[in-house]
C-alpha positions, 0 to 999 in steps of 0.5 A: 134510277129511272122514274115513270109517273103514270097518270090515268086522268079522272080514274078515281070515282065513287062507290056505286058507279059500277056493278056491286056498289063498286067504283070503276077502278074496283070493277076493272081488271087491274092485276098490275096495279094490284100487284104494285099495291101489294109490293109498294107504298100506297096512299092518298094525295090532295091534288087540288088546293083548297079554294081552287077548281078541281081541274086537270090543269090544276091537278097535273101541275101539282103532280109535276111538282109545282104549286098551283096556288103559286103558278097557276094562271088559268087553263088557256095559258097552259094550252097556249104554252103547248102550242108555243104561242108568242104572247105579251105579258098582258095578254089574256088567253082563253081556252075555247071549246067548240060546243053544242047548245040547245040555243045561245041564250039564257034559256039554253042548255049545254048539250055537249062540251066536245061537239060530239068529240069533233075530229081535228080535221073537221074543227081546225078549218072551222077555227081557221075560218073564225080567225079569218072572218072575225080575228082582229087586233083584239081577239085572235083564234088559234086552232088546237086539237079536236074541240079544244082551241084558244082565243087570245085577247091582246092586252086583256089581262088588264081588262074587265074580261079577266075577272069573268067567271065562266063555267068549264063546259064539261061541268055543266053538261045537261045544265042551264047556261043561264048564269054563264050568259049573264057573265058573258053579258058583262063584256060587250065585246065578248058578247058580240064575239060570241054571237057573231061566231055562233052565226058564222058557225051556223053556216060553216059547221053544218053537218057537225055538232059545233054550234058555238064557241065557249071561251073559259079558263082565261089567264095571263101567260104561264111561267114555271120553274125549269123542271131539271134545275128543280128536281135534277131530273131529265124529264119528258111528258107524253100526252094527247092533251094540250094542257099536259104538253103545255105544262111540260113545255113551260117547265122546259121538259121534252114534249113527245108527240105520239102519232094516233094519241087521241085523248080517248079510249082508243088512243095509241097505247103501244105508241106511248109505251114505245116513246116512254122506253125510248126516252128512258134510254137517255132521260131519267123521268117520264110523265105518261098521261092517259085521258081516256077514263076522264072522258068516259067519266064526263060521258057518264059511261061506267062500262067504258070508264071501267074498260079505259082503266083496264086498258091503262093497266094492261096496255100501259102499266103491264108492258112498261113493267115487263120492259124494265124488269130487272132494271133500276126503275121505279113507278108512281101510279095515280090519277089527277082527280076523280071524275065520278060517273054520277057527277060527270065532272071533276071532284077534289077527292084525294086520289089514290097512288102507289109508289113501286120499285122491285126492292121495296118493302111489301105493303101486303094490301089486297088491291089498288083502289080508292078505298084501299088507299084510304086505309093505308095510313099515308096522306100527302096533304099537298099535291105538289109535294107528292113528286118530292116525297117519292124522290126522297123515298127512292134516294 
């Protein structure tokens, strides 16, 4: 049997974020997910362990079957795995955004965690310049994709910086950075690096919205069990997002790059479908991740989030169902976490999911939504148990 795990990042939301007191998922046209819900097994799953921040790093690690409470070390280390960086065990890896601030001070406000969704061809030279100008034996800058980059602090895992609690910038859009500046000030070298980079960007990033670096999500290098040995599945991940690719690479899965995959609503849907089907000619399991709904949620745009969900249903779910009709294949469809429009960031609500295969026993449920899933009576208490549970149902 082939298993397709389809994840629409941040798809879940709260009532009232779309017209008619609906969630964006309820407001979107999703005939394919609705049909799966009527014919499959529906429930909710807690992807965020208690006490952990509701991030895509934690949630997607759980969805891939690994307990974040045991394996998660930070957002940065996951994305370093995606880049294949060679790290020492005591290195501290920071996720580093390029952000837009009113000012880099305790009186500043986070205007944009993505510098206007800066394009990679613009951001990469900026980070390469930071490495050339500021990189040294302690701090090393590594360019990534769009606004998402890395800062490696050599030997930093045993230094005080490992304990700093910096907010993810997408959690504080439109909010004060006072508390974060206080945290940064606890490290003289990180504080100096922050301001020196700010001054450098004032020269090199003119004409862009990249005003500052924002290091956060730091941790030791990531180590995960081998996915194939753990689940007896030859698996691959398809995503435009470094953290998902990093999780796959750390677990020994194949990481498939799709040209034109942007992590936004205008991503290469057809390319992802084609890549998934091609891999399934020789593999057993493919994890297809779409970032668009999450980015629209962070932007507080209900119309765009609703459209992103519609496209997920029509341009990912529909063609994959059609291509695999009549074959021994199953689908597990969900989101990693909620990104409610009202919050513009992630929340730890249990996410709706549906497990579907052609010969399954119909549930008769009217639609796939947050509210309907809560009425189904099935609740997976730990996110890392969802995949093993699904495999048991399909055995």
